[in-house]
C-alpha positions as CSV (number, residue, x, y, z in Angstrom):
1,X,82.8,108.3,91.0
2,X,84.1,106.6,94.2
3,X,87.5,106.5,95.7
4,X,89.6,103.9,95.0
5,X,91.3,102.3,98.5
6,X,93.5,101.6,97.0
7,X,95.2,103.5,94.8
8,X,98.4,102.7,92.3
9,X,102.1,103.8,92.4
10,X,101.2,105.8,89.6
11,X,98.4,107.5,90.7
12,X,99.0,108.7,93.8
13,X,102.0,110.2,91.7
14,X,100.2,112.3,89.9
15,X,98.2,113.3,92.5
16,X,101.7,114.6,94.4
17,X,102.1,116.7,91.3
18,X,99.2,118.5,91.7
19,X,99.7,118.6,95.7
20,X,103.1,120.5,94.2
21,X,101.9,122.9,91.3
22,X,99.0,123.8,94.4
23,X,101.8,124.5,96.6
24,X,103.9,126.3,94.8
25,X,100.6,128.2,93.8
26,X,100.4,129.9,97.3
27,X,97.1,128.1,98.0
28,X,95.4,126.3,100.7
29,X,93.5,122.9,98.9
30,X,90.6,124.8,100.0
31,X,91.3,128.2,98.5
32,X,91.9,126.0,95.3
33,X,88.9,124.5,95.9
34,X,87.5,127.8,95.6
35,X,89.1,128.4,93.3
36,X,88.1,125.2,90.7
37,X,84.5,124.7,92.5
38,X,85.3,121.6,94.2
39,X,85.4,120.9,97.6
40,X,88.2,120.2,99.7
41,X,87.5,117.1,100.0
42,X,87.2,115.9,96.2
43,X,90.8,118.1,96.5
44,X,92.3,116.3,98.9
45,X,91.2,112.6,97.2
46,X,92.9,114.3,93.8
47,X,95.7,114.6,95.4
48,X,95.8,110.7,97.4
49,X,95.7,109.7,94.1
50,X,91.9,107.8,95.5
51,X,90.1,109.8,93.0
52,X,90.1,109.3,89.1
53,X,90.8,112.6,87.2
54,X,90.0,114.2,83.8
55,X,93.4,115.2,81.1
56,X,90.9,118.0,81.0
57,X,90.7,118.4,84.5
58,X,94.5,118.1,85.0
59,X,94.8,120.6,82.6
60,X,92.4,123.6,83.8
61,X,94.1,122.7,87.1
62,X,97.5,124.3,86.0
63,X,96.3,127.1,84.8
64,X,94.9,127.8,88.3
65,X,97.8,127.0,89.3
66,X,99.8,129.4,86.8
67,X,102.2,126.4,85.6
68,X,103.2,127.4,82.1
69,X,105.7,124.1,82.0
70,X,103.5,122.8,78.4
71,X,105.2,119.4,79.2
72,X,104.7,119.4,81.9
73,X,101.2,119.6,81.8
74,X,101.2,117.7,79.0
75,X,102.9,114.4,80.7
76,X,100.6,114.9,83.8
77,X,97.5,114.7,81.6
78,X,98.9,111.7,79.8
79,X,98.9,110.3,83.6
80,X,95.0,110.3,83.7
81,X,92.2,108.2,83.5
82,X,91.0,105.4,86.5
83,X,93.2,102.5,87.1
84,X,94.7,101.1,83.4
85,X,95.5,97.7,83.7
86,X,97.8,95.6,82.7
87,X,99.7,92.3,82.7
88,X,101.2,93.7,86.4
89,X,97.2,92.9,87.8
90,X,97.3,89.6,87.3
91,X,99.9,89.4,90.0
92,X,97.6,91.9,93.1
93,X,96.7,89.0,94.7
94,X,99.7,87.1,94.7
95,X,102.6,89.4,95.1
96,X,104.2,92.5,97.3
97,X,102.1,95.7,96.2
98,X,105.3,97.8,95.3
99,X,106.6,95.1,92.9
100,X,103.6,95.5,91.0
101,X,103.7,99.5,91.3
102,X,107.4,98.7,90.0
103,X,106.3,96.7,87.0
104,X,104.2,100.0,86.1
105,X,107.2,101.7,86.3
106,X,109.0,100.3,83.8
107,X,106.5,99.9,81.6
108,X,106.0,102.8,81.3
109,X,109.7,105.2,82.5
110,X,111.6,106.5,78.7
111,X,114.4,105.3,80.5
112,X,115.9,103.3,82.8
113,X,120.0,103.7,84.7
114,X,121.1,101.0,87.2
115,X,123.6,100.3,90.1
116,X,123.8,96.8,91.3
117,X,126.7,95.8,93.7
118,X,125.9,92.1,94.8
119,X,122.9,91.0,92.9
120,X,122.7,90.9,88.9
121,X,119.9,93.6,87.8
122,X,116.3,91.9,87.3
123,X,115.7,92.6,84.1
124,X,119.4,91.2,83.0
125,X,118.3,87.7,85.6
126,X,118.3,84.0,83.6
127,X,114.8,82.3,84.6
128,X,117.6,79.7,85.8
129,X,119.8,82.3,87.9
130,X,116.5,83.9,89.2
131,X,115.4,80.7,90.6
132,X,118.6,80.0,92.4
133,X,117.6,83.6,94.3
134,X,114.2,82.8,94.8
135,X,115.6,80.4,96.3
136,X,117.9,81.2,99.5
137,X,116.0,84.2,100.5
138,X,115.2,84.0,104.3
139,X,112.7,83.7,105.6
140,X,112.4,80.6,103.2
141,X,109.2,81.0,100.1
142,X,107.2,78.1,99.4
143,X,106.9,76.9,95.8
144,X,104.6,78.6,94.9
145,X,105.8,81.8,96.1
146,X,108.9,81.3,94.4
147,X,106.5,81.0,90.7
148,X,105.1,83.8,90.5
149,X,107.7,85.5,91.7
150,X,110.3,83.7,89.1
151,X,107.1,84.9,86.6
152,X,106.5,88.6,87.2
153,X,109.5,88.7,86.9
154,X,110.4,87.7,83.3
155,X,107.3,89.4,82.3
156,X,109.2,92.5,83.5
157,X,111.8,91.6,81.4
158,X,109.6,92.3,78.0
159,X,110.6,95.7,78.1
160,X,114.2,95.2,76.9
161,X,112.4,93.4,73.5
162,X,109.2,94.9,73.2
163,X,108.7,97.5,70.1
164,X,110.2,100.8,71.4
165,X,112.4,99.9,74.1
166,X,113.4,102.3,76.6
167,X,117.2,102.9,76.8
168,X,118.5,101.2,79.6
169,X,122.3,101.2,81.1
170,X,123.0,99.4,84.1
171,X,126.6,99.8,86.0
172,X,127.2,95.9,87.7
173,X,130.2,95.5,90.3
174,X,132.3,92.7,89.7
175,X,131.5,91.6,92.9
176,X,127.1,91.3,91.6
177,X,128.9,88.9,88.6
178,X,131.2,86.7,90.5
179,X,128.6,85.6,92.9
180,X,127.1,82.5,91.4
181,X,124.3,82.2,92.2
182,X,122.7,78.3,91.9
183,X,126.7,76.9,90.9
184,X,128.9,77.4,88.3
185,X,126.9,76.7,85.3
186,X,123.8,78.6,86.1
187,X,126.9,80.9,86.6
188,X,128.2,80.5,83.5
189,X,125.0,81.3,81.3
190,X,124.1,84.1,83.0
191,X,126.9,86.1,82.4
192,X,126.9,85.3,78.5
193,X,122.7,86.3,79.0
194,X,124.4,89.7,80.1
195,X,127.1,89.5,77.1
196,X,123.5,89.0,74.7
197,X,122.1,91.9,76.3
198,X,124.8,94.3,76.3
199,X,124.4,93.6,72.0
200,X,120.7,95.1,72.2
201,X,121.5,98.7,70.8
202,X,119.6,100.1,73.7
203,X,121.8,98.5,76.2
204,X,124.7,99.5,78.0
205,X,126.4,97.6,80.3
206,X,129.4,98.8,82.1
207,X,131.2,96.5,84.7
208,X,132.9,98.4,87.4
209,X,136.2,96.2,87.8
210,X,137.6,94.8,91.7
211,X,140.8,97.6,90.6
212,X,139.0,100.7,90.0
213,X,140.1,103.8,92.2
214,X,136.9,105.8,93.1
215,X,133.9,104.2,94.5
216,X,131.5,106.8,94.7
217,X,129.0,105.2,95.7
218,X,127.2,103.4,99.7
219,X,127.1,99.6,98.3
220,X,123.3,100.4,98.1
221,X,121.7,98.8,94.4
222,X,119.1,101.7,93.1
223,X,117.5,101.4,89.8
224,X,116.6,105.6,88.2
225,X,113.6,105.4,86.6
226,X,113.1,108.5,83.9
227,X,109.5,109.6,83.0
228,X,108.5,111.9,80.4
229,X,110.3,114.5,81.8
230,X,112.5,115.3,84.8
231,X,110.2,116.2,87.2
232,X,108.8,112.9,87.0
233,X,111.7,111.1,87.3
234,X,111.5,107.8,90.1
235,X,114.5,105.8,92.3
236,X,113.2,102.9,93.7
237,X,115.8,101.0,96.3
238,X,115.6,97.6,96.6
239,X,115.5,97.2,100.4
240,X,116.8,94.3,103.2
241,X,113.1,92.9,102.8
242,X,112.6,92.3,99.2
243,X,110.5,95.4,99.1
244,X,111.2,97.9,96.8
245,X,111.2,102.1,98.0
246,X,110.3,105.1,96.0
247,X,112.3,107.6,95.7
248,X,110.6,111.7,93.8
249,X,111.7,114.2,96.0
250,X,113.9,117.1,93.6
251,X,116.6,116.1,96.7
252,X,116.8,112.7,96.5
253,X,116.8,113.0,92.9
254,X,119.5,115.0,92.2
255,X,121.0,113.1,94.6
256,X,121.0,109.4,92.8
257,X,121.3,111.0,89.4
258,X,124.5,112.4,90.7
259,X,125.9,109.0,92.1
260,X,125.3,107.0,88.9
261,X,127.0,110.6,87.2
262,X,130.0,109.4,88.8
263,X,130.1,106.2,89.2
264,X,129.7,105.5,85.3
265,X,132.8,106.9,84.7
266,X,134.5,104.4,87.0
267,X,133.3,101.8,84.9
268,X,135.0,99.9,81.8
269,X,133.6,101.1,78.2
270,X,131.0,98.6,76.9
271,X,133.3,97.0,74.9
272,X,135.4,96.4,77.6
273,X,133.2,95.2,79.8
274,X,132.4,92.7,77.4
275,X,135.7,91.6,77.6
276,X,136.0,91.2,80.8
277,X,132.4,89.0,81.1
278,X,134.3,87.1,79.0
279,X,137.5,86.5,80.8
280,X,135.0,85.8,83.6
281,X,133.2,82.6,82.2
282,X,137.2,80.7,81.3
283,X,137.6,82.0,84.8
284,X,133.8,80.1,86.3
């Protein structure tokens, strides 16, 4: 099979984890190739996500690398195979690849925890609110670009309404709720939409009011995407140019888990947050 010239984030992550297992076993790529009966170039391509690999081969790699964490190996095996097309693939020629990777990452998530300071989380935005945001970016987007971004964002929201949806926990600062993008009518509709979604059993929304006496954050918005096992968690950072940054190093994951763990107690509980948003609607 020829190597993939554009491996997905999921394929790259599988390769990265196989490389970590090899390095933890103290093996060079050359030594691993000899142990597994492969060429060194094959090991390099697999670890870069350029070669598809079977579940059986992943288990062989893990055994050869003396990995005894069966839950982790099972999770890696479930990530194997060639590129599996999802609804997001229809956008590959129209949107940055990081947005495609984000949709695939969310699709496979076991849970999501998000922290937003200035903007409403993408998965909670109304169509009108999202359109108002896209119409105000710099440099300006063409209308067809706005529509591609808009439909992509709305389709991402399907994970909250599918069978067996992942648990979703959002911590949102009052500043984001008061921004008023699109004017008062759109702002009120957006706030009502958040209240409606907060009633879903798997959705938890907490608001940090301006009066909170503690705020353990630098002000950057981020998503913490849980994998099937903790080793496969991922942090997605929003960037100023509108793309996405993905982090998966152990120290990085620990840092952002800690930020979320400290932010959530600073926020109102879900019931108090709904009451707070109701008051904002009356004031808008």
